[in-house]
C-alpha positions as CSV (number, residue, x, y, z in Angstrom):
1,M,-66.8,-79.7,83.4
2,A,-69.1,-77.2,81.7
3,W,-72.3,-78.6,80.3
4,E,-71.7,-77.8,76.6
5,Q,-68.1,-79.1,77.0
6,A,-69.4,-82.4,78.4
7,R,-71.7,-82.8,75.4
8,R,-68.9,-82.1,73.0
9,T,-66.7,-84.6,74.7
10,A,-69.4,-87.2,74.4
11,R,-69.7,-86.5,70.7
12,D,-66.0,-86.2,69.9
13,C,-64.9,-89.3,71.8
14,V,-66.5,-91.5,69.2
15,G,-64.0,-90.9,66.4
16,Q,-65.4,-93.0,63.5
17,P,-69.0,-94.3,63.7
18,L,-69.7,-98.0,63.8
19,P,-69.2,-100.0,60.6
20,V,-71.5,-100.1,57.6
21,V,-73.9,-103.0,57.1
22,T,-76.7,-103.8,54.7
23,R,-80.2,-104.3,56.0
24,S,-83.5,-105.2,54.4
25,L,-86.0,-102.4,54.2
26,A,-87.9,-103.9,57.1
27,D,-84.8,-103.9,59.3
28,A,-83.5,-100.4,58.4
29,L,-85.7,-98.4,60.8
30,G,-83.7,-96.6,63.4
31,H,-80.4,-96.8,61.4
32,A,-78.5,-94.0,59.7
33,L,-78.1,-94.2,56.0
34,A,-74.4,-94.7,55.2
35,E,-74.6,-93.8,51.5
36,P,-76.8,-91.4,49.6
37,L,-80.1,-92.9,48.4
38,T,-80.0,-92.7,44.6
39,A,-82.9,-93.5,42.4
40,L,-82.4,-96.8,40.5
41,T,-85.2,-96.0,38.1
42,D,-87.4,-93.1,36.9
43,L,-90.4,-92.4,39.2
44,P,-92.9,-93.1,37.9
45,P,-91.1,-95.6,35.6
46,F,-93.7,-94.9,32.8
47,D,-96.5,-92.6,32.1
48,T,-99.5,-93.4,34.3
49,S,-103.0,-92.3,34.8
50,A,-103.6,-89.9,37.8
51,M,-107.4,-90.6,37.8
52,D,-110.0,-93.2,37.1
53,G,-111.6,-92.4,33.7
54,W,-110.7,-92.9,30.1
55,A,-107.4,-92.6,28.3
56,V,-108.2,-90.5,25.3
57,A,-106.3,-89.7,22.0
58,G,-106.8,-86.2,20.7
59,P,-110.0,-84.1,21.0
60,G,-113.4,-85.7,21.5
61,P,-115.9,-87.1,21.1
62,W,-114.2,-90.5,21.3
63,L,-115.0,-94.0,20.2
64,V,-114.4,-96.3,23.2
65,D,-112.9,-99.6,22.2
66,G,-111.1,-102.2,24.3
67,A,-111.1,-103.5,27.8
68,A,-110.3,-101.3,30.8
69,V,-106.6,-100.8,31.5
70,L,-105.9,-101.7,35.2
71,A,-102.9,-101.0,37.3
72,G,-100.3,-103.7,36.5
73,D,-101.8,-104.4,33.0
74,R,-99.8,-104.3,29.8
75,S,-101.8,-101.7,27.8
76,V,-102.6,-102.0,24.1
77,P,-101.8,-98.9,22.1
78,L,-104.7,-96.6,21.2
79,G,-105.7,-96.1,17.6
80,D,-106.0,-92.8,15.8
81,H,-107.3,-89.6,17.4
82,G,-110.8,-89.9,18.5
83,T,-110.4,-93.2,20.4
84,A,-110.4,-93.9,24.1
85,V,-110.2,-96.8,26.5
86,P,-111.3,-97.0,30.2
87,I,-108.3,-96.7,32.6
88,A,-107.8,-97.0,36.4
89,T,-105.6,-94.7,38.6
90,G,-102.0,-95.9,38.5
91,A,-102.4,-97.9,35.3
92,R,-99.8,-97.5,32.5
93,L,-101.0,-95.1,29.9
94,P,-101.5,-96.7,26.4
95,K,-99.3,-95.5,23.7
96,G,-101.0,-92.8,21.7
97,A,-103.0,-91.4,24.6
98,T,-102.8,-87.7,25.0
99,A,-104.8,-87.1,28.2
100,V,-107.1,-88.7,30.7
101,L,-110.8,-87.7,31.0
102,R,-111.9,-88.1,34.5
103,R,-114.8,-90.5,35.1
104,E,-117.0,-87.7,36.6
105,H,-116.4,-85.6,33.5
106,G,-117.3,-88.2,30.9
107,E,-120.6,-89.4,29.6
108,F,-120.6,-92.7,27.8
109,D,-123.3,-93.8,25.3
110,A,-123.3,-97.6,25.4
111,G,-125.5,-97.8,22.3
112,S,-123.0,-96.0,20.0
113,G,-119.9,-96.6,22.1
114,T,-119.2,-92.9,22.1
115,L,-117.6,-90.9,24.9
116,H,-118.4,-87.2,25.4
117,D,-116.7,-84.6,27.7
118,R,-119.5,-83.1,29.9
119,S,-117.2,-81.0,32.2
120,T,-117.8,-77.3,32.5
121,G,-114.2,-76.5,33.5
122,P,-111.8,-75.2,30.9
123,G,-109.1,-77.5,29.6
124,S,-110.5,-80.7,31.0
125,V,-108.8,-82.8,28.3
126,A,-105.9,-80.6,27.4
127,P,-102.9,-82.6,26.3
128,G,-101.2,-84.1,29.4
129,R,-104.2,-83.6,31.6
130,D,-104.3,-86.0,34.6
131,I,-101.2,-87.9,33.4
132,R,-98.3,-88.5,35.7
133,P,-95.4,-88.4,33.2
134,R,-92.5,-90.7,33.5
135,G,-89.8,-89.2,35.7
136,Q,-92.1,-86.6,37.2
137,E,-90.7,-87.3,40.7
138,C,-87.2,-88.2,39.8
139,R,-84.9,-89.6,37.2
140,A,-82.7,-92.7,37.5
141,G,-79.4,-91.7,39.1
142,E,-80.8,-88.7,40.9
143,A,-79.8,-88.3,44.6
144,L,-83.0,-88.6,46.7
145,I,-81.6,-88.5,50.3
146,P,-78.1,-87.7,51.5
147,A,-76.2,-90.0,53.8
148,G,-76.6,-89.7,57.5
149,I,-80.4,-89.2,57.5
150,T,-82.1,-91.1,60.2
151,V,-84.6,-93.7,59.1
152,T,-86.8,-93.7,62.2
153,P,-90.5,-94.2,63.2
154,A,-90.4,-91.1,65.3
155,G,-89.9,-88.9,62.3
156,I,-87.1,-86.9,64.1
157,T,-85.2,-86.4,60.7
158,V,-87.3,-88.3,58.2
159,T,-90.4,-90.5,58.5
160,P,-90.9,-94.2,57.5
161,A,-91.9,-92.8,54.1
162,V,-88.1,-93.0,53.4
163,L,-88.6,-96.8,53.3
164,G,-91.5,-96.4,50.8
165,L,-89.4,-94.1,48.7
166,A,-86.5,-96.6,48.7
167,A,-88.8,-99.4,47.7
168,A,-90.3,-97.3,44.9
169,A,-86.8,-96.3,43.7
170,G,-85.9,-100.0,43.3
171,Y,-84.2,-100.9,46.6
172,D,-84.5,-104.2,48.5
173,R,-81.7,-103.4,51.0
174,L,-80.0,-100.3,52.3
175,A,-76.5,-99.6,53.4
176,V,-76.7,-98.3,57.0
177,R,-74.5,-97.8,60.0
178,C,-74.7,-100.4,62.8
179,R,-76.7,-99.3,65.8
180,P,-74.7,-99.2,69.0
181,T,-75.7,-101.9,71.5
182,V,-76.5,-100.8,75.1
183,E,-76.8,-102.7,78.4
184,L,-78.6,-100.8,81.1
185,L,-77.5,-101.6,84.7
186,V,-79.9,-100.1,87.3
187,L,-78.0,-100.0,90.6
188,G,-79.6,-100.0,94.1
189,D,-80.7,-102.4,96.8
190,E,-83.6,-100.1,97.6
191,L,-85.3,-100.7,94.2
192,M,-88.4,-102.9,93.6
193,E,-89.6,-104.0,90.2
194,S,-93.3,-104.5,91.2
195,G,-95.8,-103.6,93.8
196,L,-96.2,-100.6,96.1
197,P,-93.2,-99.0,97.8
198,R,-92.8,-100.5,101.3
199,H,-90.3,-101.1,104.1
200,G,-88.0,-98.3,102.9
201,R,-87.8,-99.5,99.4
202,V,-89.0,-97.7,96.2
203,R,-90.1,-98.6,92.7
204,D,-87.6,-98.6,90.0
205,A,-88.7,-95.9,87.5
206,L,-85.6,-95.9,85.3
207,G,-85.7,-99.5,84.2
208,P,-89.1,-98.9,82.4
209,M,-88.2,-95.4,81.3
210,L,-84.7,-95.4,79.9
211,P,-84.7,-98.3,77.4
212,P,-87.2,-96.7,75.0
213,W,-85.4,-93.4,75.4
214,L,-82.0,-95.0,74.6
215,R,-83.6,-96.6,71.5
216,S,-84.9,-93.2,70.4
217,C,-81.2,-92.1,70.5
218,G,-80.3,-94.8,67.9
219,A,-79.4,-97.7,70.2
220,D,-80.3,-101.4,70.4
221,V,-80.9,-102.1,74.1
222,I,-79.8,-105.7,74.5
223,S,-80.3,-106.0,78.3
224,S,-81.8,-104.0,81.2
225,R,-81.4,-105.4,84.7
226,L,-81.1,-104.5,88.4
227,V,-77.6,-104.8,90.0
228,A,-77.1,-104.9,93.8
229,D,-75.1,-102.3,95.7
230,D,-72.1,-104.6,95.9
231,L,-68.6,-103.9,94.5
232,G,-68.2,-107.5,93.2
233,S,-71.6,-107.6,91.5
234,L,-71.0,-104.3,89.8
235,R,-67.4,-105.2,88.7
236,E,-68.7,-108.5,87.2
237,A,-71.6,-106.8,85.4
238,V,-69.4,-104.1,83.8
239,H,-66.6,-106.6,82.9
240,N,-68.9,-109.1,81.3
241,S,-71.1,-106.7,79.4
242,A,-70.9,-107.4,75.6
243,A,-72.5,-104.0,74.8
244,D,-70.8,-101.1,72.9
245,V,-72.1,-98.8,75.7
246,V,-72.8,-99.7,79.3
247,V,-75.3,-97.3,80.9
248,T,-75.5,-97.3,84.7
249,T,-77.9,-95.5,87.0
250,G,-76.8,-94.5,90.5
251,S,-73.4,-95.0,92.3
252,T,-71.9,-91.9,90.6
253,A,-71.4,-89.9,93.7
254,A,-69.3,-90.6,96.8
255,G,-71.7,-92.3,99.1
256,P,-71.0,-95.4,101.2
257,V,-72.3,-97.8,98.6
258,D,-71.3,-95.8,95.5
259,F,-68.8,-98.2,93.9
260,L,-68.7,-97.1,90.3
261,H,-65.5,-95.0,90.5
262,A,-63.7,-97.9,92.2
263,V,-64.8,-100.4,89.6
264,L,-63.7,-98.1,86.8
265,E,-60.3,-97.5,88.4
266,E,-59.8,-101.2,89.0
267,A,-60.6,-101.9,85.3
268,G,-58.1,-99.3,84.1
269,A,-60.9,-97.2,82.5
270,R,-60.2,-93.6,81.3
271,L,-62.5,-91.0,82.7
272,L,-63.5,-88.6,80.0
273,V,-66.2,-86.7,82.0
274,D,-66.4,-86.8,85.8
275,S,-69.1,-84.5,87.0
276,V,-70.8,-81.8,85.0
277,A,-71.8,-78.3,86.0
278,V,-75.5,-78.9,85.4
279,R,-78.6,-79.2,87.6
280,P,-80.1,-81.7,88.0
281,G,-77.6,-84.5,87.3
282,H,-74.2,-83.0,88.0
283,P,-72.6,-86.3,89.3
284,M,-72.8,-87.9,85.9
285,L,-69.7,-89.4,84.2
286,L,-68.4,-90.9,80.9
287,A,-65.6,-93.4,80.7
288,E,-63.7,-95.3,78.1
289,L,-63.3,-99.0,79.1
290,P,-60.2,-101.0,78.1
291,P,-60.5,-102.6,74.7
292,T,-62.1,-106.1,74.5
293,P,-59.9,-109.1,73.4
294,D,-61.1,-108.5,69.8
295,G,-60.0,-104.8,70.0
296,R,-63.5,-103.3,70.3
297,T,-63.8,-100.0,72.2
298,R,-66.5,-99.9,74.9
299,R,-67.7,-96.9,76.8
300,L,-69.7,-96.4,80.0
301,V,-72.1,-93.6,80.8
302,G,-72.8,-93.2,84.5
303,L,-76.2,-91.6,85.2
304,P,-77.3,-90.3,88.6
305,G,-79.9,-92.4,90.3
306,N,-82.6,-89.7,90.7
307,P,-85.1,-89.9,87.7
308,L,-84.9,-86.3,86.4
309,A,-81.2,-86.2,87.0
310,A,-80.8,-89.4,85.0
311,V,-82.7,-87.8,82.2
312,A,-80.3,-84.8,82.3
313,G,-77.4,-87.3,82.0
314,T,-79.1,-89.0,79.1
315,V,-79.4,-85.8,77.0
316,T,-76.0,-84.6,78.1
317,L,-73.8,-87.7,77.6
318,A,-75.7,-90.7,76.3
319,A,-77.7,-89.1,73.5
320,P,-74.8,-87.4,71.7
321,L,-72.5,-90.5,72.2
322,L,-75.1,-92.9,70.8
323,R,-76.1,-90.8,67.9
324,H,-72.5,-90.3,66.8
325,L,-71.7,-94.0,67.2
326,G,-74.7,-94.7,64.9
327,G,-73.6,-92.2,62.3
328,H,-76.4,-89.7,62.9
329,P,-75.5,-86.0,62.2
330,D,-76.1,-83.3,64.7
331,T,-79.4,-81.5,64.6
332,E,-79.7,-77.8,64.4
333,P,-80.2,-76.3,67.9
334,C,-83.8,-75.2,68.5
335,R,-84.2,-71.9,70.2
336,M,-87.6,-70.6,71.6
337,R,-88.8,-67.5,73.4
338,A,-89.5,-67.8,77.1
339,A,-93.2,-67.0,77.8
340,T,-92.3,-66.4,81.4
341,E,-89.0,-66.3,83.4
342,L,-87.1,-69.6,83.2
343,P,-85.4,-69.8,86.7
344,G,-81.8,-70.9,86.7
345,H,-79.1,-72.1,89.1
346,P,-76.7,-69.5,90.5
347,R,-73.6,-71.1,89.0
348,D,-74.5,-74.1,86.8
349,T,-76.5,-74.7,83.7
350,R,-80.1,-75.9,84.4
351,L,-82.1,-78.3,82.3
352,L,-85.7,-77.4,82.9
353,P,-88.8,-79.3,81.8
354,V,-91.0,-76.9,79.7
355,R,-94.3,-76.9,77.8
356,R,-94.7,-75.2,74.5
357,T,-97.3,-72.5,73.7
358,D,-97.2,-71.4,70.1
359,R,-93.6,-70.4,69.6
360,E,-92.9,-70.0,73.3
361,V,-92.0,-72.2,76.2
362,A,-93.0,-72.0,79.9
363,P,-91.6,-73.9,82.9
364,L,-93.5,-76.8,84.4
365,P,-93.8,-77.5,88.1
366,F,-92.4,-80.6,89.8
367,D,-88.9,-80.2,88.4
368,G,-86.9,-81.6,91.3
369,P,-84.1,-84.1,90.6
370,A,-86.2,-87.0,92.0
371,M,-89.5,-86.0,90.3
372,L,-91.1,-87.3,87.2
373,R,-94.5,-85.5,87.3
374,G,-93.3,-82.5,85.4
375,L,-91.3,-84.5,82.9
376,A,-94.4,-86.5,82.0
377,F,-95.9,-83.4,80.5
378,A,-92.7,-81.9,79.2
379,E,-92.5,-81.0,75.5
380,G,-88.8,-80.1,75.8
381,L,-85.9,-79.4,78.2
382,A,-84.9,-75.8,78.2
383,V,-81.1,-75.1,78.6
384,V,-81.1,-72.4,81.2
385,P,-77.7,-70.7,81.8
386,P,-76.6,-69.6,85.3
387,G,-78.9,-66.9,86.6
388,G,-81.9,-67.9,84.5
389,V,-83.6,-66.6,81.3
390,P,-85.9,-63.6,81.6
391,A,-89.3,-63.5,80.0
392,G,-89.1,-62.6,76.3
393,A,-85.5,-63.9,75.8
394,T,-84.7,-67.1,73.9
395,A,-83.3,-70.3,75.2
396,E,-82.1,-73.5,73.5
397,V,-84.7,-76.3,73.9
398,L,-83.7,-79.9,73.8
399,E,-86.0,-82.6,72.6
400,V,-87.3,-84.9,75.3
401,P,-85.9,-88.4,74.4
402,G,-88.5,-90.7,72.9
403,R,-91.3,-88.1,72.6
């Protein structure tokens, strides 16, 4: 299957996203908003002082009378023009105040209780000066953020400031889409979880690397564990998984201990993608598992076992699947100019780790399917069509998951 077709299949197989739930603001990070965020109040909800200084009524000089108005205080109305009261930034403006005189612009004579404007700039106390008027940012009922925006610490679509905006606009909870749950099964008798490689065994790189990447795609990773190269062990792990999406690494090809296809066939799974014309990572797969007893649909993404190939499978199949399950919209493709030639494969699409220089990208070394050294410095994955991209031409650049 062609690379772009495989990505579309992963997106389109979702149908409807997961259900809508309400979460506290503290628990909304990483979810997609299911409803537009509409202001429940004017922001600010009343006229406030934008500076420390004095709230003044009319032109000066002013007679200062009354205690300072602090943020959170109930202010007492000012008298006639020519009066003032000390005020703090963010405090509610007293009724009758026409402007705020900044502290650095005022000179207060304690003996007479008189305040003078000593600024040299024009219009320092013009009406409305240094006042944040009610509704300056928004009015009650105004749409602040459309549905589908991601509330995420990585700031991919918006930043955590969305939570601050929601709180300021009067929200305690948000309606969001459920995050898909994922179980990661790392397959291979040759893998070690600690220590130096020895006796023909190697360290597991995918167990530490993939969970944060899957979370950055909008998933809750409920488990990550090693599974032996054994048909029965793999069958049991897939059958008993409670996750919405099972992600496996390795066993996608046709080697002597590659049992994933056999397990899927035994289970009655429906293969949606079985090998993709992409390098690295072509023996990846996507399957729909039989419904659970409660009618829930589960899916399995089979990633190749080599590290960079597994990353290619993640951005090709896992990322679009998880984002659409969680209700996140597609992002606009990013295209960048190639600073130098981006070498391609003769027949297949190639996903190439690249670094960014201004508005250009350049290939990184150590880009073999089993290598991670180039990926550690990658600022994107260039989508290189068969034959390559010449210097000066543009290529689509995918975000490196979790970066």
